[in-house]
Structures are given as structure tokens and as C-alpha cells.
SEDORO-535470 format. One record per residue: residue number from 1; residue in one letter; chain; x, y, z of N, C-alpha, C in turn. Coordinates in nm, 2 decimals. Last residue first. Example, Ala and Ser with C-alpha at 12.3 -4.5 7.8 and 13.67 -1.06 7.14 Angstrom:
REM residues 2
2,s,A,1.28,-0.22,0.71,1.37,-0.11,0.71,1.29,0.00,0.79
1,a,A,1.32,-0.57,0.78,1.23,-0.45,0.78,1.32,-0.33,0.78
This chain:
REM residues 293
293,e,A,-0.49,3.37,1.47,-0.40,3.41,1.37,-0.26,3.45,1.43
292,v,A,-0.61,3.34,1.72,-0.57,3.22,1.64,-0.47,3.25,1.53
291,a,A,-0.66,3.60,1.79,-0.57,3.51,1.88,-0.52,3.39,1.80
290,p,A,-0.84,3.69,1.61,-0.70,3.74,1.60,-0.61,3.66,1.68
289,d,A,-1.05,3.46,1.44,-1.01,3.51,1.57,-0.87,3.56,1.57
288,a,A,-1.15,3.58,1.11,-1.09,3.48,1.21,-1.06,3.54,1.34
287,g,A,-1.25,3.74,0.91,-1.34,3.70,1.02,-1.28,3.60,1.12
286,t,A,-1.06,3.58,0.66,-1.14,3.69,0.70,-1.23,3.65,0.81
285,r,A,-0.72,3.47,0.62,-0.86,3.44,0.65,-0.93,3.56,0.70
284,r,A,-0.51,3.56,0.35,-0.54,3.57,0.49,-0.69,3.54,0.51
283,f,A,-0.47,3.57,0.08,-0.47,3.44,0.14,-0.51,3.44,0.29
282,a,A,-0.45,3.83,0.02,-0.58,3.77,-0.02,-0.58,3.63,0.04
281,r,A,-0.19,3.92,0.06,-0.29,3.94,0.17,-0.42,3.87,0.14
280,l,A,-0.07,3.88,-0.18,-0.05,3.77,-0.08,-0.15,3.79,0.04
279,k,A,-0.14,4.11,-0.31,-0.19,3.98,-0.36,-0.18,3.87,-0.26
278,e,A,0.00,4.30,-0.17,-0.15,4.31,-0.17,-0.21,4.17,-0.22
277,k,A,0.26,4.22,-0.22,0.21,4.21,-0.08,0.05,4.21,-0.08
276,y,A,0.28,4.28,-0.49,0.29,4.14,-0.45,0.23,4.12,-0.30
275,s,A,0.27,4.56,-0.48,0.17,4.48,-0.55,0.16,4.34,-0.51
274,p,A,0.37,4.80,-0.35,0.37,4.67,-0.29,0.26,4.58,-0.35
273,g,A,0.55,4.99,-0.61,0.45,4.97,-0.51,0.44,4.82,-0.46
272,p,A,0.91,5.04,-0.66,0.77,5.01,-0.70,0.68,4.98,-0.59
271,p,A,1.10,5.33,-0.54,1.07,5.18,-0.55,0.93,5.16,-0.60
270,g,A,1.18,5.62,-0.73,1.14,5.55,-0.61,1.11,5.41,-0.64
269,p,A,1.06,5.84,-1.00,1.16,5.78,-0.91,1.10,5.70,-0.80
268,a,A,0.89,5.77,-1.31,0.88,5.82,-1.17,0.99,5.76,-1.09
267,t,A,0.75,5.82,-1.63,0.86,5.77,-1.55,0.85,5.84,-1.41
266,r,A,0.42,5.73,-1.73,0.52,5.83,-1.70,0.63,5.77,-1.61
265,g,A,0.21,5.56,-1.76,0.30,5.56,-1.87,0.41,5.66,-1.85
264,t,A,0.00,5.53,-1.59,0.02,5.66,-1.64,0.11,5.66,-1.76
263,g,A,-0.02,5.27,-1.49,-0.15,5.33,-1.53,-0.13,5.47,-1.59
262,r,A,0.27,5.28,-1.29,0.16,5.20,-1.35,0.04,5.29,-1.38
261,t,A,0.55,5.46,-1.40,0.44,5.45,-1.31,0.32,5.38,-1.37
260,v,A,0.85,5.32,-1.48,0.73,5.37,-1.54,0.62,5.35,-1.43
259,r,A,1.18,5.41,-1.40,1.07,5.33,-1.37,0.94,5.40,-1.42
258,n,A,1.48,5.42,-1.58,1.36,5.49,-1.53,1.25,5.39,-1.51
257,w,A,1.78,5.43,-1.71,1.71,5.35,-1.60,1.60,5.44,-1.54
256,t,A,1.96,5.54,-1.87,1.83,5.50,-1.94,1.75,5.42,-1.83
255,n,A,2.22,5.59,-1.81,2.12,5.70,-1.80,1.99,5.67,-1.87
254,l,A,2.40,5.39,-1.79,2.37,5.44,-1.92,2.27,5.55,-1.93
253,q,A,2.41,5.30,-1.53,2.50,5.40,-1.57,2.48,5.46,-1.71
252,k,A,2.23,5.09,-1.53,2.19,5.22,-1.47,2.28,5.33,-1.51
251,y,A,2.39,4.90,-1.65,2.27,4.94,-1.72,2.22,5.08,-1.66
250,r,A,2.57,4.85,-1.44,2.62,4.91,-1.57,2.50,4.97,-1.65
249,e,A,2.39,4.74,-1.26,2.45,4.86,-1.23,2.51,4.93,-1.35
248,l,A,2.31,4.51,-1.41,2.21,4.60,-1.37,2.28,4.74,-1.34
247,v,A,2.55,4.36,-1.42,2.49,4.42,-1.55,2.39,4.52,-1.52
246,s,A,2.75,4.45,-1.14,2.66,4.37,-1.21,2.61,4.44,-1.34
245,e,A,2.93,4.63,-1.03,2.94,4.49,-0.99,2.85,4.39,-1.07
244,p,A,3.12,4.87,-1.20,2.99,4.82,-1.17,3.00,4.67,-1.14
243,p,A,3.43,4.95,-1.02,3.35,4.92,-1.14,3.21,4.87,-1.10
242,k,A,3.52,5.23,-0.82,3.48,5.09,-0.82,3.40,5.07,-0.95
241,i,A,3.81,5.42,-0.82,3.67,5.41,-0.87,3.63,5.27,-0.89
240,v,A,4.00,5.52,-0.55,3.98,5.41,-0.65,3.83,5.41,-0.69
239,e,A,4.14,5.84,-0.54,4.03,5.75,-0.49,4.00,5.65,-0.60
238,v,A,4.49,5.90,-0.51,4.37,5.90,-0.59,4.27,5.81,-0.53
237,p,A,4.77,5.98,-0.45,4.65,6.00,-0.36,4.53,6.01,-0.45
236,f,A,4.99,5.72,-0.57,4.92,5.85,-0.59,4.80,5.86,-0.50
235,g,A,5.11,5.48,-0.56,5.13,5.57,-0.44,5.07,5.70,-0.47
234,r,A,5.06,5.28,-0.73,5.18,5.35,-0.75,5.21,5.46,-0.64
233,k,A,4.81,5.20,-0.66,4.92,5.11,-0.63,5.05,5.18,-0.65
232,s,A,4.67,5.42,-0.77,4.67,5.40,-0.62,4.78,5.31,-0.58
231,m,A,4.71,5.37,-1.04,4.77,5.49,-0.98,4.77,5.48,-0.83
230,d,A,4.55,5.14,-1.07,4.69,5.14,-1.09,4.77,5.25,-1.03
229,e,A,4.29,5.24,-1.00,4.35,5.13,-0.93,4.50,5.12,-0.95
228,s,A,4.26,5.45,-1.19,4.26,5.48,-1.05,4.32,5.36,-0.97
227,a,A,4.26,5.31,-1.44,4.36,5.41,-1.41,4.37,5.44,-1.26
226,e,A,4.04,5.14,-1.41,4.17,5.08,-1.43,4.28,5.18,-1.40
225,t,A,3.84,5.34,-1.39,3.86,5.24,-1.29,4.00,5.18,-1.29
224,a,A,3.85,5.46,-1.64,3.89,5.54,-1.52,3.91,5.44,-1.40
223,t,A,3.99,5.24,-1.89,3.88,5.30,-1.81,3.94,5.38,-1.69
222,n,A,4.23,5.19,-2.02,4.10,5.18,-2.10,3.98,5.24,-2.02
221,y,A,4.55,5.34,-2.02,4.43,5.29,-1.94,4.31,5.29,-2.03
220,i,A,4.88,5.29,-2.08,4.75,5.33,-2.14,4.64,5.26,-2.06
219,k,A,5.20,5.41,-2.00,5.09,5.32,-1.96,4.96,5.38,-2.02
218,v,A,5.55,5.42,-2.06,5.41,5.47,-2.09,5.31,5.36,-2.06
217,g,A,5.80,5.43,-1.79,5.74,5.39,-1.92,5.60,5.45,-1.94
216,d,A,5.89,5.52,-1.56,5.93,5.39,-1.59,5.87,5.34,-1.72
215,a,A,5.78,5.77,-1.53,5.92,5.77,-1.54,5.97,5.63,-1.59
214,y,A,5.49,5.78,-1.75,5.56,5.77,-1.62,5.71,5.76,-1.64
213,k,A,5.26,5.91,-1.93,5.40,5.89,-1.95,5.47,5.89,-1.81
212,v,A,4.95,5.78,-2.01,5.03,5.85,-1.91,5.17,5.81,-1.94
211,k,A,4.64,5.80,-2.17,4.78,5.76,-2.19,4.87,5.85,-2.10
210,l,A,4.32,5.68,-2.15,4.42,5.77,-2.10,4.56,5.72,-2.11
209,r,A,4.01,5.68,-2.33,4.13,5.61,-2.28,4.23,5.72,-2.23
208,a,A,3.76,5.69,-2.48,3.77,5.73,-2.34,3.89,5.66,-2.27
207,p,A,3.81,5.63,-2.75,3.71,5.72,-2.71,3.72,5.77,-2.57
206,f,A,4.09,5.85,-2.79,3.96,5.82,-2.83,3.93,5.67,-2.80
205,l,A,4.29,5.97,-2.51,4.28,5.90,-2.64,4.13,5.87,-2.66
204,t,A,4.46,6.22,-2.35,4.34,6.15,-2.36,4.32,6.09,-2.50
203,q,A,4.78,6.21,-2.21,4.70,6.23,-2.33,4.58,6.15,-2.33
202,f,A,5.04,6.35,-2.00,4.93,6.25,-2.03,4.86,6.30,-2.15
201,q,A,5.32,6.40,-1.78,5.25,6.42,-1.91,5.15,6.31,-1.94
200,i,A,5.30,6.53,-1.46,5.32,6.41,-1.54,5.25,6.43,-1.67
199,q,A,5.29,6.72,-1.25,5.36,6.75,-1.37,5.40,6.63,-1.45
198,k,A,5.13,6.68,-1.03,5.26,6.61,-1.03,5.35,6.63,-1.16
197,d,A,4.91,6.82,-1.12,4.98,6.87,-1.00,5.12,6.80,-0.99
196,k,A,4.84,6.66,-1.34,4.88,6.80,-1.36,4.96,6.85,-1.24
195,l,A,4.76,6.43,-1.20,4.87,6.42,-1.30,4.92,6.56,-1.33
194,i,A,4.54,6.53,-1.06,4.66,6.48,-0.98,4.78,6.47,-1.08
193,r,A,4.37,6.59,-1.27,4.41,6.70,-1.18,4.54,6.66,-1.10
192,l,A,4.32,6.34,-1.37,4.39,6.44,-1.45,4.44,6.55,-1.37
191,i,A,4.16,6.23,-1.17,4.29,6.17,-1.21,4.38,6.27,-1.28
190,a,A,3.93,6.38,-1.17,4.02,6.38,-1.05,4.16,6.33,-1.08
189,a,A,3.84,6.31,-1.44,3.87,6.45,-1.40,3.96,6.45,-1.28
188,y,A,3.76,6.08,-1.56,3.91,6.09,-1.54,3.94,6.23,-1.47
187,e,A,3.50,6.10,-1.61,3.54,6.02,-1.49,3.68,6.03,-1.46
186,r,A,3.47,6.23,-1.85,3.47,6.31,-1.73,3.51,6.23,-1.60
185,r,A,3.47,6.02,-2.02,3.59,6.10,-2.02,3.59,6.19,-1.89
184,k,A,3.21,5.92,-1.98,3.32,5.84,-1.95,3.45,5.92,-1.94
183,k,A,3.06,6.14,-2.08,3.05,6.10,-1.94,3.17,6.02,-1.90
182,l,A,3.14,6.14,-2.35,3.18,6.26,-2.26,3.17,6.22,-2.12
181,i,A,3.02,5.91,-2.43,3.17,5.91,-2.42,3.21,6.03,-2.34
180,l,A,2.75,5.98,-2.40,2.80,5.87,-2.32,2.96,5.87,-2.32
179,p,A,2.73,6.20,-2.59,2.71,6.22,-2.45,2.77,6.11,-2.36
178,p,A,2.99,6.20,-2.84,2.86,6.16,-2.80,2.85,6.18,-2.65
177,y,A,3.21,6.48,-2.91,3.19,6.35,-2.86,3.04,6.32,-2.83
176,d,A,3.38,6.66,-3.12,3.24,6.65,-3.09,3.20,6.51,-3.05
175,n,A,3.70,6.77,-3.01,3.61,6.68,-3.09,3.47,6.69,-3.04
174,d,A,3.77,7.12,-2.97,3.78,6.98,-2.93,3.69,6.90,-3.02
173,l,A,3.93,7.44,-2.89,3.86,7.35,-2.99,3.87,7.20,-2.94
172,s,A,3.89,7.76,-2.73,3.95,7.62,-2.74,3.86,7.54,-2.83
171,i,A,3.98,8.09,-2.65,3.90,8.00,-2.74,3.97,7.86,-2.75
170,q,A,3.96,8.34,-2.43,4.03,8.22,-2.46,3.94,8.12,-2.53
169,k,A,3.91,8.68,-2.52,3.85,8.56,-2.47,3.94,8.44,-2.52
168,g,A,4.00,8.91,-2.64,4.02,8.90,-2.50,3.96,8.77,-2.44
167,k,A,3.94,8.86,-2.91,3.88,8.97,-2.84,3.88,8.95,-2.69
166,w,A,4.07,8.55,-2.87,3.99,8.62,-2.96,3.91,8.73,-2.89
165,t,A,4.34,8.33,-2.85,4.27,8.44,-2.78,4.20,8.52,-2.89
164,f,A,4.35,7.97,-2.89,4.39,8.11,-2.92,4.30,8.21,-2.85
163,g,A,4.49,7.64,-2.83,4.38,7.73,-2.85,4.43,7.87,-2.89
162,k,A,4.75,7.54,-2.83,4.67,7.54,-2.71,4.56,7.65,-2.72
161,q,A,4.89,7.50,-3.07,4.90,7.63,-3.01,4.81,7.65,-2.88
160,q,A,4.81,7.23,-3.11,4.95,7.27,-3.10,4.97,7.40,-3.04
159,w,A,4.53,7.25,-3.12,4.59,7.18,-3.01,4.74,7.22,-2.99
158,a,A,4.50,7.38,-3.37,4.45,7.44,-3.25,4.51,7.38,-3.12
157,k,A,4.61,7.18,-3.54,4.67,7.31,-3.53,4.63,7.39,-3.40
156,r,A,4.42,6.98,-3.50,4.56,6.96,-3.47,4.64,7.09,-3.45
155,l,A,4.19,7.10,-3.61,4.20,7.06,-3.47,4.34,7.04,-3.42
154,i,A,4.27,7.13,-3.88,4.24,7.25,-3.80,4.24,7.22,-3.65
153,q,A,4.32,6.86,-3.95,4.42,6.96,-3.97,4.39,7.09,-3.88
152,e,A,4.06,6.75,-3.91,4.18,6.70,-3.83,4.29,6.80,-3.84
151,k,A,3.91,6.88,-4.10,3.88,6.89,-3.96,4.00,6.85,-3.87
150,t,A,4.03,6.79,-4.34,4.03,6.94,-4.30,4.00,6.95,-4.15
149,k,A,3.96,6.52,-4.32,4.10,6.56,-4.32,4.12,6.71,-4.28
148,f,A,3.69,6.52,-4.34,3.75,6.48,-4.21,3.89,6.52,-4.20
147,s,A,3.51,6.77,-4.50,3.62,6.68,-4.51,3.67,6.64,-4.37
146,l,A,3.31,6.94,-4.44,3.28,6.85,-4.55,3.39,6.74,-4.55
145,f,A,3.24,6.99,-4.09,3.32,7.01,-4.21,3.28,6.91,-4.32
144,k,A,3.04,7.15,-3.85,3.06,7.02,-3.93,3.13,7.06,-4.06
143,v,A,3.05,7.27,-3.53,3.09,7.29,-3.67,3.10,7.16,-3.74
142,l,A,2.89,7.42,-3.26,2.91,7.30,-3.33,2.94,7.32,-3.48
141,i,A,2.99,7.61,-3.00,2.95,7.62,-3.14,2.99,7.49,-3.20
140,s,A,2.86,7.63,-2.66,2.96,7.59,-2.76,2.90,7.61,-2.90
139,r,A,2.73,7.91,-2.48,2.71,7.78,-2.54,2.82,7.75,-2.65
138,p,A,2.93,8.07,-2.22,2.85,8.06,-2.34,2.84,7.92,-2.40
137,s,A,2.88,8.05,-1.86,2.96,8.02,-1.98,2.88,8.01,-2.11
136,a,A,2.73,8.34,-1.71,2.75,8.20,-1.73,2.83,8.17,-1.86
135,g,A,2.68,8.61,-1.72,2.79,8.56,-1.64,2.81,8.42,-1.65
134,n,A,2.34,8.59,-1.79,2.46,8.67,-1.79,2.56,8.62,-1.68
133,p,A,2.23,8.26,-1.89,2.21,8.39,-1.82,2.35,8.46,-1.82
132,p,A,2.23,8.11,-2.22,2.26,8.11,-2.08,2.24,8.25,-2.02
131,p,A,1.96,8.04,-2.45,2.08,8.12,-2.41,2.11,8.12,-2.26
130,p,A,1.84,7.70,-2.46,1.82,7.85,-2.44,1.95,7.92,-2.41
129,g,A,1.95,7.46,-2.70,1.91,7.50,-2.57,1.90,7.65,-2.56
128,l,A,2.22,7.33,-2.89,2.08,7.35,-2.87,2.05,7.38,-2.72
127,s,A,2.51,7.53,-2.97,2.45,7.41,-2.90,2.30,7.44,-2.87
126,r,A,2.50,7.71,-3.28,2.52,7.70,-3.13,2.46,7.57,-3.08
125,h,A,2.64,7.59,-3.59,2.53,7.64,-3.51,2.57,7.63,-3.36
124,a,A,2.71,7.52,-3.93,2.76,7.55,-3.80,2.64,7.61,-3.72
123,r,A,2.81,7.32,-4.22,2.71,7.40,-4.14,2.77,7.42,-4.00
122,e,A,3.04,7.28,-4.38,2.91,7.24,-4.43,2.80,7.32,-4.35
121,i,A,3.33,7.44,-4.47,3.24,7.42,-4.36,3.10,7.39,-4.42
120,n,A,3.60,7.46,-4.60,3.48,7.38,-4.64,3.40,7.34,-4.52
119,i,A,3.85,7.59,-4.61,3.80,7.52,-4.49,3.69,7.43,-4.51
118,n,A,4.12,7.62,-4.82,3.97,7.61,-4.81,3.93,7.53,-4.69
117,e,A,4.38,7.85,-4.83,4.33,7.72,-4.77,4.18,7.72,-4.76
116,a,A,4.44,8.10,-4.90,4.41,8.01,-5.01,4.36,7.88,-4.96
115,g,A,4.51,8.23,-4.66,4.39,8.27,-4.73,4.35,8.17,-4.84
114,e,A,4.61,8.02,-4.39,4.64,8.09,-4.52,4.51,8.12,-4.59
113,l,A,4.53,8.09,-4.05,4.52,8.00,-4.17,4.55,8.08,-4.29
112,k,A,4.55,8.16,-3.78,4.63,8.22,-3.88,4.64,8.13,-4.00
111,l,A,4.37,8.09,-3.59,4.47,7.99,-3.62,4.57,8.04,-3.73
110,g,A,4.21,8.33,-3.58,4.27,8.27,-3.46,4.38,8.17,-3.48
109,e,A,4.14,8.38,-3.85,4.21,8.48,-3.76,4.28,8.42,-3.64
108,r,A,4.02,8.14,-3.92,4.13,8.20,-4.00,4.21,8.30,-3.92
107,l,A,3.82,8.11,-3.73,3.93,8.01,-3.74,4.05,8.07,-3.82
106,l,A,3.66,8.34,-3.78,3.71,8.31,-3.65,3.83,8.22,-3.66
105,t,A,3.57,8.29,-4.05,3.66,8.41,-4.02,3.73,8.39,-3.88
104,e,A,3.43,8.06,-4.00,3.54,8.06,-4.10,3.63,8.17,-4.07
103,v,A,3.23,8.15,-3.83,3.33,8.05,-3.78,3.45,8.04,-3.87
102,f,A,3.09,8.32,-4.00,3.15,8.37,-3.87,3.26,8.27,-3.83
101,a,A,2.99,8.15,-4.19,3.09,8.26,-4.23,3.16,8.31,-4.11
100,s,A,2.82,7.99,-4.03,2.94,7.93,-4.10,3.04,8.03,-4.14
99,m,A,2.63,8.17,-3.95,2.72,8.12,-3.85,2.85,8.05,-3.92
98,s,A,2.61,8.46,-4.17,2.57,8.32,-4.13,2.67,8.28,-4.02
97,p,A,2.69,8.72,-4.19,2.58,8.68,-4.27,2.53,8.54,-4.23
96,s,A,2.76,8.88,-3.87,2.80,8.79,-3.98,2.68,8.75,-4.06
95,d,A,2.67,9.00,-3.64,2.70,9.09,-3.76,2.75,9.01,-3.88
94,r,A,2.65,8.79,-3.45,2.53,8.87,-3.49,2.56,8.95,-3.62
93,e,A,2.83,8.63,-3.33,2.81,8.61,-3.47,2.70,8.70,-3.53
92,s,A,2.82,8.69,-3.06,2.93,8.74,-3.14,2.91,8.72,-3.29
91,t,A,2.61,8.59,-2.91,2.58,8.70,-3.00,2.70,8.75,-3.07
90,e,A,2.83,8.48,-2.64,2.70,8.48,-2.71,2.68,8.61,-2.80
89,p,A,3.18,8.42,-2.70,3.07,8.49,-2.63,2.94,8.48,-2.71
88,v,A,3.34,8.12,-2.71,3.30,8.23,-2.80,3.18,8.30,-2.73
87,g,A,3.41,7.89,-2.57,3.45,8.02,-2.52,3.41,8.14,-2.60
86,y,A,3.47,7.63,-2.80,3.43,7.67,-2.67,3.49,7.81,-2.64
85,i,A,3.36,7.44,-3.06,3.44,7.56,-3.03,3.38,7.61,-2.90
84,r,A,3.38,7.11,-3.18,3.31,7.21,-3.09,3.41,7.32,-3.06
83,i,A,3.36,6.95,-3.50,3.43,7.00,-3.38,3.34,7.09,-3.30
82,n,A,3.30,6.66,-3.71,3.25,6.77,-3.63,3.36,6.82,-3.53
81,e,A,3.35,6.44,-3.85,3.38,6.56,-3.92,3.34,6.68,-3.84
80,r,A,3.25,6.24,-3.68,3.39,6.24,-3.71,3.43,6.37,-3.78
79,r,A,2.99,6.17,-3.61,3.05,6.30,-3.57,3.19,6.32,-3.60
78,e,A,2.95,5.92,-3.70,2.87,6.02,-3.76,2.93,6.16,-3.73
77,r,A,3.12,5.78,-3.52,3.16,5.79,-3.66,3.08,5.90,-3.73
76,s,A,2.96,5.82,-3.29,3.09,5.87,-3.29,3.14,5.89,-3.44
75,e,A,2.74,5.67,-3.36,2.72,5.81,-3.34,2.86,5.88,-3.34
74,l,A,2.85,5.41,-3.36,2.80,5.47,-3.49,2.78,5.62,-3.48
73,d,A,2.92,5.39,-3.09,3.02,5.39,-3.19,2.98,5.45,-3.33
72,t,A,2.67,5.40,-2.98,2.76,5.51,-2.95,2.88,5.51,-3.05
71,l,A,2.56,5.16,-3.08,2.50,5.29,-3.12,2.60,5.41,-3.09
70,k,A,2.73,4.98,-2.95,2.73,4.99,-3.10,2.67,5.12,-3.15
69,d,A,2.65,5.03,-2.69,2.79,5.05,-2.73,2.80,5.06,-2.88
68,t,A,2.38,4.96,-2.70,2.42,5.10,-2.67,2.56,5.13,-2.71
67,l,A,2.40,4.69,-2.76,2.35,4.78,-2.86,2.38,4.92,-2.83
66,k,A,2.52,4.60,-2.52,2.59,4.59,-2.64,2.54,4.68,-2.75
65,v,A,2.31,4.67,-2.34,2.44,4.73,-2.32,2.52,4.72,-2.45
64,h,A,2.10,4.51,-2.44,2.09,4.66,-2.44,2.23,4.73,-2.43
63,v,A,2.20,4.26,-2.39,2.18,4.30,-2.53,2.17,4.45,-2.54
62,q,A,2.20,4.28,-2.11,2.32,4.25,-2.18,2.31,4.29,-2.32
61,m,A,1.92,4.31,-2.07,2.01,4.42,-2.03,2.15,4.40,-2.10
60,l,A,1.83,4.06,-2.16,1.79,4.18,-2.23,1.88,4.30,-2.20
59,e,A,1.95,3.89,-1.97,1.99,3.88,-2.11,1.95,4.00,-2.19
58,v,A,1.82,3.99,-1.74,1.96,4.00,-1.75,2.01,3.99,-1.89
57,m,A,1.55,3.93,-1.81,1.59,4.07,-1.79,1.74,4.08,-1.80
56,v,A,1.56,3.65,-1.80,1.53,3.72,-1.93,1.58,3.86,-1.92
55,d,A,1.61,3.61,-1.53,1.71,3.56,-1.63,1.69,3.63,-1.77
54,e,A,1.38,3.73,-1.42,1.51,3.78,-1.39,1.62,3.74,-1.50
53,m,A,1.18,3.56,-1.52,1.19,3.70,-1.57,1.32,3.76,-1.54
52,t,A,1.25,3.32,-1.39,1.26,3.33,-1.53,1.26,3.47,-1.59
51,q,A,1.21,3.41,-1.13,1.35,3.37,-1.17,1.36,3.37,-1.32
50,i,A,0.93,3.46,-1.14,1.03,3.57,-1.11,1.17,3.54,-1.16
49,r,A,0.84,3.20,-1.19,0.82,3.30,-1.29,0.91,3.42,-1.27
48,e,A,0.93,3.08,-0.95,0.98,3.03,-1.08,0.96,3.13,-1.19
47,e,A,0.78,3.23,-0.76,0.93,3.23,-0.76,0.99,3.18,-0.89
46,a,A,0.52,3.15,-0.84,0.56,3.29,-0.85,0.71,3.30,-0.85
45,k,A,0.53,2.88,-0.77,0.51,2.91,-0.91,0.55,3.06,-0.94
44,e,A,0.56,2.91,-0.49,0.67,2.84,-0.57,0.65,2.87,-0.72
43,i,A,0.33,3.04,-0.43,0.46,3.11,-0.41,0.57,3.05,-0.49
42,r,A,0.14,2.84,-0.49,0.14,2.97,-0.57,0.27,3.04,-0.55
41,g,A,0.22,2.65,-0.30,0.22,2.62,-0.44,0.23,2.74,-0.53
40,e,A,0.18,2.79,-0.06,0.31,2.75,-0.10,0.33,2.71,-0.24
39,a,A,-0.10,2.83,-0.08,-0.01,2.94,-0.08,0.13,2.90,-0.12
38,e,A,-0.18,2.56,-0.06,-0.22,2.64,-0.18,-0.12,2.76,-0.19
37,e,A,-0.08,2.50,0.19,-0.03,2.43,0.08,-0.06,2.50,-0.05
36,m,A,-0.23,2.68,0.34,-0.08,2.69,0.34,-0.03,2.62,0.22
35,r,A,-0.49,2.58,0.30,-0.45,2.72,0.25,-0.30,2.74,0.24
34,n,A,-0.46,2.33,0.42,-0.49,2.34,0.28,-0.46,2.48,0.22
33,n,A,-0.40,2.42,0.68,-0.30,2.34,0.61,-0.33,2.35,0.46
32,v,A,-0.65,2.54,0.74,-0.52,2.62,0.74,-0.42,2.55,0.66
31,k,A,-0.82,2.32,0.73,-0.84,2.43,0.64,-0.71,2.52,0.63
30,a,A,-0.71,2.17,0.94,-0.71,2.12,0.81,-0.73,2.23,0.70
29,i,A,-0.77,2.34,1.15,-0.63,2.31,1.12,-0.62,2.26,0.98
28,d,A,-1.05,2.34,1.15,-0.98,2.46,1.12,-0.83,2.44,1.08
27,e,A,-1.09,2.06,1.21,-1.14,2.12,1.08,-1.06,2.25,1.04
26,k,A,-0.98,2.06,1.46,-0.92,1.98,1.36,-0.96,2.03,1.22
25,v,A,-1.16,2.22,1.60,-1.02,2.26,1.58,-0.95,2.19,1.47
24,s,A,-1.39,2.06,1.58,-1.39,2.20,1.51,-1.24,2.25,1.49
23,e,A,-1.30,1.84,1.72,-1.34,1.83,1.58,-1.33,1.96,1.51
22,l,A,-1.28,1.97,1.97,-1.16,1.91,1.90,-1.18,1.89,1.76
21,k,A,-1.54,2.03,2.02,-1.45,2.14,2.00,-1.32,2.09,1.93
20,e,A,-1.65,1.77,2.04,-1.70,1.86,1.94,-1.60,1.97,1.91
19,n,A,-1.50,1.68,2.26,-1.49,1.61,2.13,-1.53,1.70,2.02
18,n,A,-1.60,1.85,2.46,-1.46,1.86,2.42,-1.43,1.79,2.28
17,e,A,-1.86,1.76,2.47,-1.83,1.90,2.43,-1.69,1.91,2.39
16,q,A,-1.82,1.50,2.56,-1.89,1.52,2.43,-1.86,1.66,2.38
15,r,A,-1.71,1.55,2.81,-1.63,1.48,2.71,-1.69,1.50,2.57
14,f,A,-1.93,1.67,2.93,-1.80,1.75,2.91,-1.71,1.68,2.81
13,a,A,-2.11,1.46,2.93,-2.14,1.58,2.85,-2.01,1.66,2.83
12,r,A,-1.97,1.28,3.10,-2.00,1.24,2.96,-2.03,1.36,2.87
11,l,A,-1.97,1.43,3.33,-1.84,1.39,3.27,-1.86,1.35,3.12
10,e,A,-2.24,1.44,3.38,-2.17,1.56,3.36,-2.03,1.54,3.29
9,q,A,-2.29,1.17,3.42,-2.36,1.24,3.31,-2.28,1.37,3.28
8,l,A,-2.14,1.13,3.66,-2.11,1.05,3.53,-2.17,1.12,3.41
7,l,A,-2.28,1.29,3.84,-2.14,1.32,3.80,-2.09,1.25,3.67
6,i,A,-2.52,1.15,3.84,-2.52,1.29,3.80,-2.37,1.33,3.75
5,n,A,-2.43,0.91,3.95,-2.49,0.91,3.82,-2.49,1.06,3.76
4,y,A,-2.35,0.99,4.20,-2.25,0.93,4.10,-2.30,0.94,3.96
3,e,A,-2.59,1.07,4.31,-2.48,1.17,4.29,-2.38,1.12,4.19
2,a,A,-2.72,0.83,4.32,-2.77,0.93,4.24,-2.67,1.04,4.21
1,m,A,-2.57,0.68,4.51,-2.57,0.64,4.37,-2.62,0.75,4.28
């Protein structure tokens, strides 16, 4: 009987010990559940805030795109009286009293303008920036006329005779386009090369459209994407330009997409830091058994 009593006491002690451990485990599980519920609640609130921010950002990006288009249109109208002259060697204007006087003499000689015709140049200067190194293309000359009509007459005459030669250099004239329009017009570069190789007549229209004279009629494209898709269907060996799939991609194409480094105010490339991960790590228990985690 004594042995049975000892065995019974040991069993009771073992059961008591197990009960205490189970209570401890229950308390730990309850704490973990509470922390999980708290974390889930915070995550849900964070997701709601992020969704709201994303919706606001999409609206802001749409407004930004519209304002950029309007700004580009206003800038284009501001440059209506301007032309750019390409190919004039650097320092060619050194012996002239001013750049305006040099440009007037250049245009009269190159385009064979009548002496009585008044050009009315308001101002002229080289493109901003340092002089190019030897052997590089010279900077263009920006010319602003007092009259849009005069500018159109000079530009039309230059286009009719496909520029002119001055002191052995080929000189060409073109409109003064804003940077964003220039970027859109450059997207047609590969398409224009194919049209030239196929000897198909084309014309670039303002601001960034393309007019092509096919054998079956005239086609006008509003974007390089539209032109590449249609020409690919017609059998031309042109790579199809994919349009931006979202407002964010179009926003990035405006060359205004820069991330600001936190605490410095400076723009920096690359993805943002793991700030959200650092905040979520605060929910982890400290001093816990790694096996339990």
C-alpha cells in the first residue's frame, strides 16, 4: 500500500505540474492572440490609409498630367515667334556687332531675301549651356521675331529649299519646340527612317503628329504608338511602341518622377527604405523562445 500511495502522490504532482504548464501555455496563447488581433487591426487601418493615399495620388497624378499638357500648350504658344537655326559653327558671330545682326545677315544671304524685306528680329542667342568640345555639333541659335507672320515666311522658305549652305556648312531651320514636344517627336525616329527607306512621303505636324501618304490614301497619326501599331499591321518592319499602361507610367514619362530622400530633401534613385517593415517588427515579442516563434 505504501508503494501505491507514493505512486499516487507522484501522479498527483505530475498532474499539478502539467496543469500549471498548460495554464502558462494558455496565457501565452492568449497574449499571442491579443497581439495578433491588435496587429490585424493596425494592418487593416494601415491598408485603408494606403488605399486612400493611392486613390488621392492617382487623382493628383491625373491633375498633374492635365496641368503639364496645359503648360506645354502655353509654352508652345509662347514660342510661336521663335525658330532654331542648326549647323552654324561656334564663334561665327564673333565679328558681328550683335547676334541679331549676325542672324539677319545669315538669313538674307542664305535664303536670298530681298533687301527691302524687314525681318524684325527681337533677340537672338545661342542655346544655353557651355560651348561644345571640338568636333561636336555646335549649339543651335534661338531667334525670336517680332511677328509670327515673318517667322512663318522665313521658315517656309527655308523648308522649301531644304535649308542652305553657308561657308561649307549645311544650315537648317525649325520651330522652337518645348522639351516635352521634342521628346514626343523623337519617338517617331525609327518610324521616319523606315518611311525614308521605303520612299514614302510624310510630314510631321504640330505638336507631335505624323502625316503619311500611303498608296491607298493619307493617314494621320496622333502618337508614335498609334503609328507603329498601324504600320506593323500594314507589314512594315517596325517595332510596336507600347503605350503607358497606367497613369503612373505616363507620369514617369514626363521626366518629373524623382524620389526625395528622407531627411535630406534631395532626390535619389532607387526604391524607398523598409520603413513599414521596421514598424511591423515592433509587434514581435522580445525575449521569447525562438522555438515558440
